[in-house]
C-alpha positions in Angstrom: 0.1 -0.1 0.0 1.5 3.3 -1.1 0.9 6.6 0.4 0.3 8.4 -2.9 -2.4 5.9 -3.6 -4.1 6.5 -0.3 -4.0 10.3 -0.8 -6.3 10.0 -3.8 -9.1 8.2 -1.9 -12.0 9.9 0.0 -12.1 10.0 3.9 -14.9 7.4 3.8 -12.9 4.9 1.7 -9.8 5.5 4.0 -12.0 4.7 7.2 -13.3 1.5 5.3 -9.8 0.4 4.5 -8.8 1.0 8.2 -11.6 -1.2 9.4 -10.6 -3.9 6.9 -7.1 -3.8 8.2 -8.0 -3.9 11.7 -10.1 -7.0 11.0 -7.1 -8.5 9.3 -4.9 -7.6 12.1 -7.2 -9.3 14.7 -7.3 -12.5 12.6 -3.7 -12.6 12.2 -3.2 -12.3 15.9 -5.7 -15.0 16.4 -3.9 -17.3 14.1 -0.6 -16.6 15.9 -2.0 -17.5 19.2 -3.5 -20.7 18.0 -0.3 -21.5 16.1 -1.8 -21.5 12.6 0.0 -18.3 11.2 2.0 -19.2 8.2 3.1 -15.7 7.0 4.6 -14.1 10.0 5.9 -10.9 7.9 2.2 -10.2 7.1 1.5 -9.1 10.7 4.2 -6.5 10.4 3.1 -5.4 7.0 -0.4 -4.9 8.1 0.7 -2.9 11.4 2.6 -0.6 9.1 -0.1 -0.3 6.6 -2.6 0.8 9.5 0.0 3.4 10.6 0.3 4.6 7.1 -3.5 4.9 6.6 -3.9 6.6 10.0 -1.3 9.3 8.9 -2.9 9.9 5.6 -6.4 10.2 7.2 -5.1 12.6 9.8 -3.6 14.7 6.9 -6.7 14.8 4.9 -8.7 15.8 8.0 -6.3 18.7 8.9 -6.3 19.9 5.3 -10.3 19.9 5.4 -10.4 22.2 8.5 
Protein backbone atom coordinates (compact mmCIF):
# COMPACT_ATOMS: atom_id res chain seq x y z
CA UNK A 1 0.00 0.00 0.00
CA UNK A 2 1.51 3.30 -1.11
CA UNK A 3 0.80 6.62 0.58
CA UNK A 4 0.36 8.31 -2.81
CA UNK A 5 -2.44 5.87 -3.64
CA UNK A 6 -4.12 6.54 -0.31
CA UNK A 7 -4.10 10.31 -0.82
CA UNK A 8 -6.39 9.96 -3.84
CA UNK A 9 -9.12 8.26 -1.79
CA UNK A 10 -11.96 9.92 0.09
CA UNK A 11 -12.03 9.91 3.91
CA UNK A 12 -14.87 7.36 3.87
CA UNK A 13 -12.84 4.99 1.70
CA UNK A 14 -9.87 5.44 4.03
CA UNK A 15 -11.99 4.60 7.05
CA UNK A 16 -13.33 1.48 5.35
CA UNK A 17 -9.80 0.39 4.48
CA UNK A 18 -8.72 1.00 8.07
CA UNK A 19 -11.54 -1.18 9.40
CA UNK A 20 -10.57 -3.94 6.96
CA UNK A 21 -6.94 -3.82 8.06
CA UNK A 22 -7.89 -3.89 11.73
CA UNK A 23 -10.03 -6.98 11.13
CA UNK A 24 -7.14 -8.61 9.31
CA UNK A 25 -4.80 -7.70 12.16
CA UNK A 26 -7.19 -9.30 14.65
CA UNK A 27 -7.38 -12.47 12.57
CA UNK A 28 -3.59 -12.62 12.29
CA UNK A 29 -3.22 -12.28 16.07
CA UNK A 30 -5.78 -15.03 16.54
CA UNK A 31 -3.90 -17.29 14.11
CA UNK A 32 -0.62 -16.59 15.87
CA UNK A 33 -2.09 -17.48 19.26
CA UNK A 34 -3.47 -20.76 17.93
CA UNK A 35 -0.26 -21.60 16.10
CA UNK A 36 -1.77 -21.45 12.61
CA UNK A 37 -0.01 -18.33 11.32
CA UNK A 38 1.95 -19.17 8.17
CA UNK A 39 3.13 -15.78 6.95
CA UNK A 40 4.58 -14.04 10.01
CA UNK A 41 5.78 -11.06 7.97
CA UNK A 42 2.18 -10.19 7.09
CA UNK A 43 1.52 -9.06 10.69
CA UNK A 44 4.26 -6.46 10.44
CA UNK A 45 3.08 -5.37 7.01
CA UNK A 46 -0.50 -4.90 8.22
CA UNK A 47 0.65 -2.96 11.27
CA UNK A 48 2.63 -0.56 9.09
CA UNK A 49 -0.24 -0.22 6.61
CA UNK A 50 -2.53 0.77 9.48
CA UNK A 51 -0.05 3.43 10.62
CA UNK A 52 0.35 4.72 7.07
CA UNK A 53 -3.41 4.88 6.58
CA UNK A 54 -3.97 6.67 9.88
CA UNK A 55 -1.30 9.24 8.97
CA UNK A 56 -2.86 9.97 5.59
CA UNK A 57 -6.34 10.13 7.12
CA UNK A 58 -5.12 12.63 9.72
CA UNK A 59 -3.50 14.77 7.01
CA UNK A 60 -6.70 14.76 4.97
CA UNK A 61 -8.75 15.76 8.01
CA UNK A 62 -6.38 18.58 8.88
CA UNK A 63 -6.41 19.89 5.31
CA UNK A 64 -10.22 19.94 5.33
CA UNK A 65 -10.40 22.09 8.45
